[in-house]
Biotite code that builds the C-alpha atoms (Angstrom):
import biotite.structure as struc

atoms = struc.array([
    struc.Atom([-3.922, -36.791, -42.742], chain_id="A", res_id=1, res_name="MET", atom_name="CA", element="C"),
    struc.Atom([-2.908, -36.475, -46.389], chain_id="A", res_id=2, res_name="THR", atom_name="CA", element="C"),
    struc.Atom([-6.337, -35.132, -47.225], chain_id="A", res_id=3, res_name="ARG", atom_name="CA", element="C"),
    struc.Atom([-6.069, -32.497, -44.473], chain_id="A", res_id=4, res_name="GLY", atom_name="CA", element="C"),
    struc.Atom([-2.641, -31.305, -45.565], chain_id="A", res_id=5, res_name="LEU", atom_name="CA", element="C"),
    struc.Atom([-3.480, -31.124, -49.268], chain_id="A", res_id=6, res_name="ARG", atom_name="CA", element="C"),
    struc.Atom([-5.125, -27.637, -49.207], chain_id="A", res_id=7, res_name="PRO", atom_name="CA", element="C"),
    struc.Atom([-2.012, -26.159, -47.528], chain_id="A", res_id=8, res_name="ARG", atom_name="CA", element="C"),
    struc.Atom([0.399, -27.741, -50.013], chain_id="A", res_id=9, res_name="TRP", atom_name="CA", element="C"),
    struc.Atom([-1.653, -26.699, -53.022], chain_id="A", res_id=10, res_name="LYS", atom_name="CA", element="C"),
    struc.Atom([-1.988, -23.168, -51.665], chain_id="A", res_id=11, res_name="GLY", atom_name="CA", element="C"),
    struc.Atom([1.732, -22.424, -51.416], chain_id="A", res_id=12, res_name="ARG", atom_name="CA", element="C"),
    struc.Atom([1.944, -20.548, -54.712], chain_id="A", res_id=13, res_name="SER", atom_name="CA", element="C"),
    struc.Atom([-1.086, -18.447, -53.780], chain_id="A", res_id=14, res_name="SER", atom_name="CA", element="C"),
    struc.Atom([0.349, -17.748, -50.329], chain_id="A", res_id=15, res_name="ALA", atom_name="CA", element="C"),
    struc.Atom([3.649, -16.635, -51.862], chain_id="A", res_id=16, res_name="ALA", atom_name="CA", element="C"),
    struc.Atom([1.721, -14.529, -54.359], chain_id="A", res_id=17, res_name="LEU", atom_name="CA", element="C"),
    struc.Atom([-0.248, -12.844, -51.581], chain_id="A", res_id=18, res_name="ALA", atom_name="CA", element="C"),
    struc.Atom([2.921, -12.183, -49.578], chain_id="A", res_id=19, res_name="GLY", atom_name="CA", element="C"),
    struc.Atom([4.830, -10.702, -52.503], chain_id="A", res_id=20, res_name="LEU", atom_name="CA", element="C"),
    struc.Atom([1.733, -8.734, -53.460], chain_id="A", res_id=21, res_name="GLY", atom_name="CA", element="C"),
    struc.Atom([1.669, -7.175, -49.997], chain_id="A", res_id=22, res_name="ALA", atom_name="CA", element="C"),
    struc.Atom([5.357, -6.276, -50.266], chain_id="A", res_id=23, res_name="VAL", atom_name="CA", element="C"),
    struc.Atom([4.761, -4.793, -53.724], chain_id="A", res_id=24, res_name="TYR", atom_name="CA", element="C"),
    struc.Atom([1.917, -2.653, -52.382], chain_id="A", res_id=25, res_name="LEU", atom_name="CA", element="C"),
    struc.Atom([4.118, -1.320, -49.574], chain_id="A", res_id=26, res_name="ILE", atom_name="CA", element="C"),
    struc.Atom([6.931, -0.487, -51.996], chain_id="A", res_id=27, res_name="VAL", atom_name="CA", element="C"),
    struc.Atom([4.445, 1.151, -54.365], chain_id="A", res_id=28, res_name="LEU", atom_name="CA", element="C"),
    struc.Atom([3.049, 3.357, -51.593], chain_id="A", res_id=29, res_name="VAL", atom_name="CA", element="C"),
    struc.Atom([6.548, 4.335, -50.471], chain_id="A", res_id=30, res_name="LEU", atom_name="CA", element="C"),
    struc.Atom([7.552, 5.070, -54.062], chain_id="A", res_id=31, res_name="GLY", atom_name="CA", element="C"),
    struc.Atom([4.530, 7.276, -54.645], chain_id="A", res_id=32, res_name="LEU", atom_name="CA", element="C"),
    struc.Atom([5.014, 9.062, -51.330], chain_id="A", res_id=33, res_name="ALA", atom_name="CA", element="C"),
    struc.Atom([8.656, 9.908, -52.028], chain_id="A", res_id=34, res_name="THR", atom_name="CA", element="C"),
    struc.Atom([8.341, 10.775, -55.726], chain_id="A", res_id=35, res_name="ALA", atom_name="CA", element="C"),
    struc.Atom([8.294, 14.480, -56.677], chain_id="A", res_id=36, res_name="PRO", atom_name="CA", element="C"),
    struc.Atom([4.821, 15.713, -57.518], chain_id="A", res_id=37, res_name="GLU", atom_name="CA", element="C"),
    struc.Atom([3.851, 14.703, -61.038], chain_id="A", res_id=38, res_name="GLY", atom_name="CA", element="C"),
    struc.Atom([7.067, 12.706, -61.513], chain_id="A", res_id=39, res_name="ALA", atom_name="CA", element="C"),
    struc.Atom([7.385, 8.909, -61.890], chain_id="A", res_id=40, res_name="PRO", atom_name="CA", element="C"),
    struc.Atom([8.565, 6.699, -59.023], chain_id="A", res_id=41, res_name="ILE", atom_name="CA", element="C"),
    struc.Atom([12.338, 6.826, -58.549], chain_id="A", res_id=42, res_name="THR", atom_name="CA", element="C"),
    struc.Atom([14.936, 4.356, -57.254], chain_id="A", res_id=43, res_name="ASP", atom_name="CA", element="C"),
    struc.Atom([15.340, 2.350, -55.155], chain_id="A", res_id=44, res_name="PRO", atom_name="CA", element="C"),
    struc.Atom([11.566, 1.845, -55.173], chain_id="A", res_id=45, res_name="TRP", atom_name="CA", element="C"),
    struc.Atom([11.238, 1.548, -58.941], chain_id="A", res_id=46, res_name="PHE", atom_name="CA", element="C"),
    struc.Atom([13.907, -1.157, -59.212], chain_id="A", res_id=47, res_name="THR", atom_name="CA", element="C"),
    struc.Atom([12.402, -3.045, -56.277], chain_id="A", res_id=48, res_name="LEU", atom_name="CA", element="C"),
    struc.Atom([8.999, -2.987, -57.978], chain_id="A", res_id=49, res_name="MET", atom_name="CA", element="C"),
    struc.Atom([10.512, -4.296, -61.210], chain_id="A", res_id=50, res_name="GLU", atom_name="CA", element="C"),
    struc.Atom([12.149, -7.205, -59.406], chain_id="A", res_id=51, res_name="GLY", atom_name="CA", element="C"),
    struc.Atom([8.999, -8.028, -57.459], chain_id="A", res_id=52, res_name="LEU", atom_name="CA", element="C"),
    struc.Atom([6.931, -8.186, -60.639], chain_id="A", res_id=53, res_name="ILE", atom_name="CA", element="C"),
    struc.Atom([9.371, -10.716, -62.090], chain_id="A", res_id=54, res_name="LEU", atom_name="CA", element="C"),
    struc.Atom([8.759, -12.885, -59.021], chain_id="A", res_id=55, res_name="LEU", atom_name="CA", element="C"),
    struc.Atom([4.998, -12.336, -58.961], chain_id="A", res_id=56, res_name="ILE", atom_name="CA", element="C"),
    struc.Atom([4.341, -13.129, -62.640], chain_id="A", res_id=57, res_name="ALA", atom_name="CA", element="C"),
    struc.Atom([5.023, -16.910, -62.559], chain_id="A", res_id=58, res_name="PRO", atom_name="CA", element="C"),
    struc.Atom([3.121, -17.233, -59.281], chain_id="A", res_id=59, res_name="LEU", atom_name="CA", element="C"),
    struc.Atom([0.018, -15.779, -60.938], chain_id="A", res_id=60, res_name="MET", atom_name="CA", element="C"),
    struc.Atom([0.219, -18.515, -63.566], chain_id="A", res_id=61, res_name="VAL", atom_name="CA", element="C"),
    struc.Atom([0.685, -21.122, -60.829], chain_id="A", res_id=62, res_name="ALA", atom_name="CA", element="C"),
    struc.Atom([-2.451, -19.909, -59.052], chain_id="A", res_id=63, res_name="MET", atom_name="CA", element="C"),
    struc.Atom([-4.477, -20.157, -62.263], chain_id="A", res_id=64, res_name="MET", atom_name="CA", element="C"),
    struc.Atom([-3.095, -23.665, -62.846], chain_id="A", res_id=65, res_name="ALA", atom_name="CA", element="C"),
    struc.Atom([-4.149, -24.621, -59.323], chain_id="A", res_id=66, res_name="ASP", atom_name="CA", element="C"),
    struc.Atom([-7.660, -23.274, -59.936], chain_id="A", res_id=67, res_name="ILE", atom_name="CA", element="C"),
    struc.Atom([-7.808, -25.325, -63.150], chain_id="A", res_id=68, res_name="HIS", atom_name="CA", element="C"),
    struc.Atom([-6.666, -28.462, -61.320], chain_id="A", res_id=69, res_name="ALA", atom_name="CA", element="C"),
    struc.Atom([-9.509, -28.064, -58.796], chain_id="A", res_id=70, res_name="ARG", atom_name="CA", element="C"),
    struc.Atom([-12.203, -27.033, -61.281], chain_id="A", res_id=71, res_name="ALA", atom_name="CA", element="C"),
    struc.Atom([-15.318, -29.077, -61.865], chain_id="A", res_id=72, res_name="THR", atom_name="CA", element="C"),
    struc.Atom([-15.747, -30.511, -65.380], chain_id="A", res_id=73, res_name="PRO", atom_name="CA", element="C"),
    struc.Atom([-18.233, -27.740, -66.211], chain_id="A", res_id=74, res_name="GLU", atom_name="CA", element="C"),
    struc.Atom([-15.766, -24.981, -65.252], chain_id="A", res_id=75, res_name="ALA", atom_name="CA", element="C"),
    struc.Atom([-12.597, -26.634, -66.553], chain_id="A", res_id=76, res_name="ARG", atom_name="CA", element="C"),
    struc.Atom([-12.601, -25.025, -70.012], chain_id="A", res_id=77, res_name="THR", atom_name="CA", element="C"),
    struc.Atom([-12.887, -21.535, -68.550], chain_id="A", res_id=78, res_name="GLY", atom_name="CA", element="C"),
    struc.Atom([-10.168, -22.330, -66.018], chain_id="A", res_id=79, res_name="ALA", atom_name="CA", element="C"),
    struc.Atom([-7.897, -23.553, -68.822], chain_id="A", res_id=80, res_name="LEU", atom_name="CA", element="C"),
    struc.Atom([-8.464, -20.258, -70.648], chain_id="A", res_id=81, res_name="LEU", atom_name="CA", element="C"),
    struc.Atom([-7.533, -18.498, -67.399], chain_id="A", res_id=82, res_name="ALA", atom_name="CA", element="C"),
    struc.Atom([-4.193, -20.304, -67.400], chain_id="A", res_id=83, res_name="VAL", atom_name="CA", element="C"),
    struc.Atom([-3.625, -19.327, -71.035], chain_id="A", res_id=84, res_name="ALA", atom_name="CA", element="C"),
    struc.Atom([-4.539, -15.659, -70.567], chain_id="A", res_id=85, res_name="PHE", atom_name="CA", element="C"),
    struc.Atom([-2.483, -15.345, -67.374], chain_id="A", res_id=86, res_name="MET", atom_name="CA", element="C"),
    struc.Atom([0.493, -16.996, -69.086], chain_id="A", res_id=87, res_name="THR", atom_name="CA", element="C"),
    struc.Atom([0.332, -14.362, -71.833], chain_id="A", res_id=88, res_name="VAL", atom_name="CA", element="C"),
    struc.Atom([0.033, -11.569, -69.240], chain_id="A", res_id=89, res_name="ALA", atom_name="CA", element="C"),
    struc.Atom([2.978, -12.936, -67.250], chain_id="A", res_id=90, res_name="ALA", atom_name="CA", element="C"),
    struc.Atom([5.118, -13.369, -70.369], chain_id="A", res_id=91, res_name="ALA", atom_name="CA", element="C"),
    struc.Atom([4.479, -9.818, -71.587], chain_id="A", res_id=92, res_name="ILE", atom_name="CA", element="C"),
    struc.Atom([5.040, -8.112, -68.242], chain_id="A", res_id=93, res_name="THR", atom_name="CA", element="C"),
    struc.Atom([8.131, -10.230, -67.499], chain_id="A", res_id=94, res_name="SER", atom_name="CA", element="C"),
    struc.Atom([9.619, -9.279, -70.866], chain_id="A", res_id=95, res_name="THR", atom_name="CA", element="C"),
    struc.Atom([8.851, -5.612, -70.226], chain_id="A", res_id=96, res_name="VAL", atom_name="CA", element="C"),
    struc.Atom([10.316, -5.428, -66.753], chain_id="A", res_id=97, res_name="HIS", atom_name="CA", element="C"),
    struc.Atom([13.349, -7.603, -67.441], chain_id="A", res_id=98, res_name="PHE", atom_name="CA", element="C"),
    struc.Atom([14.133, -5.438, -70.470], chain_id="A", res_id=99, res_name="SER", atom_name="CA", element="C"),
    struc.Atom([13.868, -2.299, -68.365], chain_id="A", res_id=100, res_name="ILE", atom_name="CA", element="C"),
    struc.Atom([16.184, -3.727, -65.699], chain_id="A", res_id=101, res_name="LEU", atom_name="CA", element="C"),
    struc.Atom([18.704, -5.223, -68.108], chain_id="A", res_id=102, res_name="ALA", atom_name="CA", element="C"),
    struc.Atom([18.769, -2.728, -70.974], chain_id="A", res_id=103, res_name="LEU", atom_name="CA", element="C"),
    struc.Atom([17.236, 0.661, -70.193], chain_id="A", res_id=104, res_name="SER", atom_name="CA", element="C"),
    struc.Atom([20.266, 1.956, -68.266], chain_id="A", res_id=105, res_name="ARG", atom_name="CA", element="C"),
    struc.Atom([22.851, 0.496, -70.638], chain_id="A", res_id=106, res_name="THR", atom_name="CA", element="C"),
    struc.Atom([24.179, 2.415, -73.690], chain_id="A", res_id=107, res_name="PRO", atom_name="CA", element="C"),
    struc.Atom([22.848, 2.891, -76.284], chain_id="A", res_id=108, res_name="PRO", atom_name="CA", element="C"),
    struc.Atom([19.438, 2.183, -74.736], chain_id="A", res_id=109, res_name="PHE", atom_name="CA", element="C"),
    struc.Atom([19.970, 4.772, -72.011], chain_id="A", res_id=110, res_name="SER", atom_name="CA", element="C"),
    struc.Atom([20.262, 7.519, -74.644], chain_id="A", res_id=111, res_name="ASP", atom_name="CA", element="C"),
    struc.Atom([17.420, 9.988, -75.118], chain_id="A", res_id=112, res_name="ALA", atom_name="CA", element="C"),
    struc.Atom([16.697, 8.479, -78.525], chain_id="A", res_id=113, res_name="ALA", atom_name="CA", element="C"),
    struc.Atom([15.349, 5.356, -76.789], chain_id="A", res_id=114, res_name="TRP", atom_name="CA", element="C"),
    struc.Atom([13.198, 7.193, -74.256], chain_id="A", res_id=115, res_name="SER", atom_name="CA", element="C"),
    struc.Atom([10.055, 6.470, -76.252], chain_id="A", res_id=116, res_name="GLY", atom_name="CA", element="C"),
    struc.Atom([10.751, 2.756, -75.923], chain_id="A", res_id=117, res_name="VAL", atom_name="CA", element="C"),
    struc.Atom([11.913, 2.232, -72.337], chain_id="A", res_id=118, res_name="PHE", atom_name="CA", element="C"),
    struc.Atom([10.571, 5.231, -70.416], chain_id="A", res_id=119, res_name="ALA", atom_name="CA", element="C"),
    struc.Atom([7.779, 4.133, -68.094], chain_id="A", res_id=120, res_name="PHE", atom_name="CA", element="C"),
    struc.Atom([5.808, 7.249, -68.945], chain_id="A", res_id=121, res_name="GLU", atom_name="CA", element="C"),
    struc.Atom([3.031, 7.565, -71.492], chain_id="A", res_id=122, res_name="TRP", atom_name="CA", element="C"),
    struc.Atom([3.483, 7.185, -74.391], chain_id="A", res_id=123, res_name="PRO", atom_name="CA", element="C"),
    struc.Atom([6.183, 4.526, -74.597], chain_id="A", res_id=124, res_name="SER", atom_name="CA", element="C"),
    struc.Atom([6.441, 1.008, -75.983], chain_id="A", res_id=125, res_name="VAL", atom_name="CA", element="C"),
    struc.Atom([7.034, -0.745, -72.651], chain_id="A", res_id=126, res_name="VAL", atom_name="CA", element="C"),
    struc.Atom([4.182, 1.165, -71.005], chain_id="A", res_id=127, res_name="TYR", atom_name="CA", element="C"),
    struc.Atom([1.777, 0.156, -73.780], chain_id="A", res_id=128, res_name="ALA", atom_name="CA", element="C"),
    struc.Atom([2.830, -3.493, -73.497], chain_id="A", res_id=129, res_name="LEU", atom_name="CA", element="C"),
    struc.Atom([2.452, -3.456, -69.725], chain_id="A", res_id=130, res_name="ASP", atom_name="CA", element="C"),
    struc.Atom([-1.034, -1.990, -70.043], chain_id="A", res_id=131, res_name="ILE", atom_name="CA", element="C"),
    struc.Atom([-1.894, -4.788, -72.468], chain_id="A", res_id=132, res_name="LEU", atom_name="CA", element="C"),
    struc.Atom([-0.698, -7.342, -69.917], chain_id="A", res_id=133, res_name="ALA", atom_name="CA", element="C"),
    struc.Atom([-2.285, -5.937, -66.743], chain_id="A", res_id=134, res_name="TRP", atom_name="CA", element="C"),
    struc.Atom([-5.395, -4.216, -68.074], chain_id="A", res_id=135, res_name="ASP", atom_name="CA", element="C"),
    struc.Atom([-6.043, -6.635, -70.937], chain_id="A", res_id=136, res_name="GLY", atom_name="CA", element="C"),
    struc.Atom([-4.991, -10.256, -70.462], chain_id="A", res_id=137, res_name="PHE", atom_name="CA", element="C"),
    struc.Atom([-4.931, -10.149, -66.637], chain_id="A", res_id=138, res_name="PHE", atom_name="CA", element="C"),
    struc.Atom([-8.653, -9.320, -66.262], chain_id="A", res_id=139, res_name="PRO", atom_name="CA", element="C"),
    struc.Atom([-9.529, -11.827, -68.991], chain_id="A", res_id=140, res_name="LEU", atom_name="CA", element="C"),
    struc.Atom([-7.777, -14.503, -66.940], chain_id="A", res_id=141, res_name="ALA", atom_name="CA", element="C"),
    struc.Atom([-9.675, -13.590, -63.787], chain_id="A", res_id=142, res_name="LEU", atom_name="CA", element="C"),
    struc.Atom([-13.036, -13.453, -65.547], chain_id="A", res_id=143, res_name="PHE", atom_name="CA", element="C"),
    struc.Atom([-12.398, -16.983, -66.816], chain_id="A", res_id=144, res_name="CYS", atom_name="CA", element="C"),
    struc.Atom([-11.048, -18.283, -63.492], chain_id="A", res_id=145, res_name="ALA", atom_name="CA", element="C"),
    struc.Atom([-13.740, -16.883, -61.186], chain_id="A", res_id=146, res_name="ALA", atom_name="CA", element="C"),
    struc.Atom([-16.538, -19.354, -62.112], chain_id="A", res_id=147, res_name="PRO", atom_name="CA", element="C"),
    struc.Atom([-14.218, -22.244, -61.251], chain_id="A", res_id=148, res_name="ALA", atom_name="CA", element="C"),
    struc.Atom([-13.686, -21.035, -57.663], chain_id="A", res_id=149, res_name="VAL", atom_name="CA", element="C"),
    struc.Atom([-16.085, -22.514, -55.145], chain_id="A", res_id=150, res_name="ARG", atom_name="CA", element="C"),
    struc.Atom([-15.872, -19.756, -52.515], chain_id="A", res_id=151, res_name="SER", atom_name="CA", element="C"),
    struc.Atom([-18.373, -17.007, -53.263], chain_id="A", res_id=152, res_name="LYS", atom_name="CA", element="C"),
    struc.Atom([-16.228, -14.377, -51.530], chain_id="A", res_id=153, res_name="LEU", atom_name="CA", element="C"),
    struc.Atom([-13.063, -15.270, -53.446], chain_id="A", res_id=154, res_name="ILE", atom_name="CA", element="C"),
    struc.Atom([-15.005, -15.474, -56.692], chain_id="A", res_id=155, res_name="ARG", atom_name="CA", element="C"),
    struc.Atom([-16.408, -11.987, -56.135], chain_id="A", res_id=156, res_name="ARG", atom_name="CA", element="C"),
    struc.Atom([-12.980, -10.604, -55.293], chain_id="A", res_id=157, res_name="LEU", atom_name="CA", element="C"),
    struc.Atom([-11.543, -12.060, -58.501], chain_id="A", res_id=158, res_name="LEU", atom_name="CA", element="C"),
    struc.Atom([-14.359, -10.495, -60.514], chain_id="A", res_id=159, res_name="LEU", atom_name="CA", element="C"),
    struc.Atom([-13.877, -7.154, -58.758], chain_id="A", res_id=160, res_name="LEU", atom_name="CA", element="C"),
    struc.Atom([-10.120, -7.222, -59.430], chain_id="A", res_id=161, res_name="ALA", atom_name="CA", element="C"),
    struc.Atom([-10.814, -8.033, -63.081], chain_id="A", res_id=162, res_name="ALA", atom_name="CA", element="C"),
    struc.Atom([-13.374, -5.242, -63.442], chain_id="A", res_id=163, res_name="ALA", atom_name="CA", element="C"),
    struc.Atom([-11.066, -2.652, -61.861], chain_id="A", res_id=164, res_name="LEU", atom_name="CA", element="C"),
    struc.Atom([-8.144, -3.721, -64.066], chain_id="A", res_id=165, res_name="ALA", atom_name="CA", element="C"),
    struc.Atom([-10.335, -3.529, -67.148], chain_id="A", res_id=166, res_name="LEU", atom_name="CA", element="C"),
    struc.Atom([-11.387, 0.021, -66.242], chain_id="A", res_id=167, res_name="ILE", atom_name="CA", element="C"),
    struc.Atom([-7.690, 0.919, -66.208], chain_id="A", res_id=168, res_name="GLY", atom_name="CA", element="C"),
    struc.Atom([-7.658, 0.171, -69.928], chain_id="A", res_id=169, res_name="LEU", atom_name="CA", element="C"),
    struc.Atom([-9.638, 3.378, -70.421], chain_id="A", res_id=170, res_name="LEU", atom_name="CA", element="C"),
    struc.Atom([-6.548, 5.398, -69.440], chain_id="A", res_id=171, res_name="GLY", atom_name="CA", element="C"),
    struc.Atom([-4.722, 5.243, -72.767], chain_id="A", res_id=172, res_name="PRO", atom_name="CA", element="C"),
    struc.Atom([-8.004, 5.191, -74.705], chain_id="A", res_id=173, res_name="VAL", atom_name="CA", element="C"),
    struc.Atom([-9.140, 8.500, -73.188], chain_id="A", res_id=174, res_name="LEU", atom_name="CA", element="C"),
    struc.Atom([-5.659, 9.971, -72.789], chain_id="A", res_id=175, res_name="GLY", atom_name="CA", element="C"),
    struc.Atom([-6.177, 10.041, -69.011], chain_id="A", res_id=176, res_name="ARG", atom_name="CA", element="C"),
    struc.Atom([-3.431, 7.916, -67.473], chain_id="A", res_id=177, res_name="MET", atom_name="CA", element="C"),
    struc.Atom([-4.644, 8.755, -63.967], chain_id="A", res_id=178, res_name="ASP", atom_name="CA", element="C"),
    struc.Atom([-7.547, 6.404, -64.693], chain_id="A", res_id=179, res_name="ILE", atom_name="CA", element="C"),
    struc.Atom([-5.008, 3.570, -64.632], chain_id="A", res_id=180, res_name="ARG", atom_name="CA", element="C"),
    struc.Atom([-4.869, 4.025, -60.854], chain_id="A", res_id=181, res_name="ASN", atom_name="CA", element="C"),
    struc.Atom([-8.267, 2.306, -60.762], chain_id="A", res_id=182, res_name="ILE", atom_name="CA", element="C"),
    struc.Atom([-6.669, -0.698, -62.445], chain_id="A", res_id=183, res_name="GLY", atom_name="CA", element="C"),
    struc.Atom([-3.845, -0.664, -59.901], chain_id="A", res_id=184, res_name="ILE", atom_name="CA", element="C"),
    struc.Atom([-6.421, -1.145, -57.139], chain_id="A", res_id=185, res_name="LEU", atom_name="CA", element="C"),
    struc.Atom([-7.507, -4.301, -58.936], chain_id="A", res_id=186, res_name="GLY", atom_name="CA", element="C"),
    struc.Atom([-4.196, -6.066, -59.325], chain_id="A", res_id=187, res_name="TYR", atom_name="CA", element="C"),
    struc.Atom([-2.207, -4.558, -56.426], chain_id="A", res_id=188, res_name="ALA", atom_name="CA", element="C"),
    struc.Atom([-4.883, -4.590, -53.700], chain_id="A", res_id=189, res_name="VAL", atom_name="CA", element="C"),
    struc.Atom([-7.922, -6.760, -54.473], chain_id="A", res_id=190, res_name="VAL", atom_name="CA", element="C"),
    struc.Atom([-6.151, -9.596, -56.296], chain_id="A", res_id=191, res_name="PHE", atom_name="CA", element="C"),
    struc.Atom([-3.506, -10.247, -53.571], chain_id="A", res_id=192, res_name="PRO", atom_name="CA", element="C"),
    struc.Atom([-6.353, -10.327, -51.033], chain_id="A", res_id=193, res_name="LEU", atom_name="CA", element="C"),
    struc.Atom([-8.146, -12.920, -53.145], chain_id="A", res_id=194, res_name="ALA", atom_name="CA", element="C"),
    struc.Atom([-4.916, -14.920, -53.420], chain_id="A", res_id=195, res_name="ALA", atom_name="CA", element="C"),
    struc.Atom([-4.459, -14.842, -49.635], chain_id="A", res_id=196, res_name="ALA", atom_name="CA", element="C"),
    struc.Atom([-7.990, -16.090, -49.013], chain_id="A", res_id=197, res_name="LEU", atom_name="CA", element="C"),
    struc.Atom([-7.561, -18.734, -51.709], chain_id="A", res_id=198, res_name="TYR", atom_name="CA", element="C"),
    struc.Atom([-4.323, -19.965, -50.131], chain_id="A", res_id=199, res_name="ALA", atom_name="CA", element="C"),
    struc.Atom([-5.669, -20.259, -46.610], chain_id="A", res_id=200, res_name="PHE", atom_name="CA", element="C"),
    struc.Atom([-9.265, -21.276, -47.273], chain_id="A", res_id=201, res_name="ARG", atom_name="CA", element="C"),
    struc.Atom([-10.569, -24.030, -44.997], chain_id="A", res_id=202, res_name="PRO", atom_name="CA", element="C"),
    struc.Atom([-11.055, -27.585, -46.285], chain_id="A", res_id=203, res_name="PRO", atom_name="CA", element="C"),
    struc.Atom([-14.816, -26.936, -46.375], chain_id="A", res_id=204, res_name="ALA", atom_name="CA", element="C"),
    struc.Atom([-14.207, -24.831, -49.468], chain_id="A", res_id=205, res_name="LEU", atom_name="CA", element="C"),
    struc.Atom([-12.518, -27.703, -51.281], chain_id="A", res_id=206, res_name="GLU", atom_name="CA", element="C"),
    struc.Atom([-14.495, -29.357, -54.069], chain_id="A", res_id=207, res_name="PRO", atom_name="CA", element="C"),
    struc.Atom([-15.843, -32.782, -53.190], chain_id="A", res_id=208, res_name="SER", atom_name="CA", element="C"),
    struc.Atom([-13.366, -35.552, -53.920], chain_id="A", res_id=209, res_name="GLY", atom_name="CA", element="C"),
    struc.Atom([-10.361, -33.175, -53.866], chain_id="A", res_id=210, res_name="ALA", atom_name="CA", element="C"),
])
């Protein structure tokens, strides 16, 4: 019985990640649909997205840690790197979004002089840092984690999410921030799907001896 329940218990962080990811996607779609053309997403959707990211970030690290715990000896080094890269991504994006929530609307940070720091429009400091997290360290984590996942489907989804996120890095490089939307598909659509499948995979996809 303990053996049968173990996959469910170990998949709780991934299940929570998939659920919050689905909520984030809904809020993102609503925010984009209600925003004026060419304008950034407004409240309450923007604030909801900020809060959701703060909840999602530690769960991403937990999922990578779970993958590392299940990895075979041959894949364990890559899985450990996945934990490290995802920890960096989570730390950067958490710092960015907590700072926006806590400081950006408070004087003197709400003044126009600080718009280049806290405005979530390109170019700004927080936007650059968030791109580094989601289009830099996030795909690195998934590229390292994928070989440690036994399920071929989940492994391919992780690699697809990583590739899409990495393409988003071309946005600031080419001065075309619309290209970042490709990256959003990776971490807001494909990755939560991979997390859901990882959380609810059958025991047959468990490594032997798990």
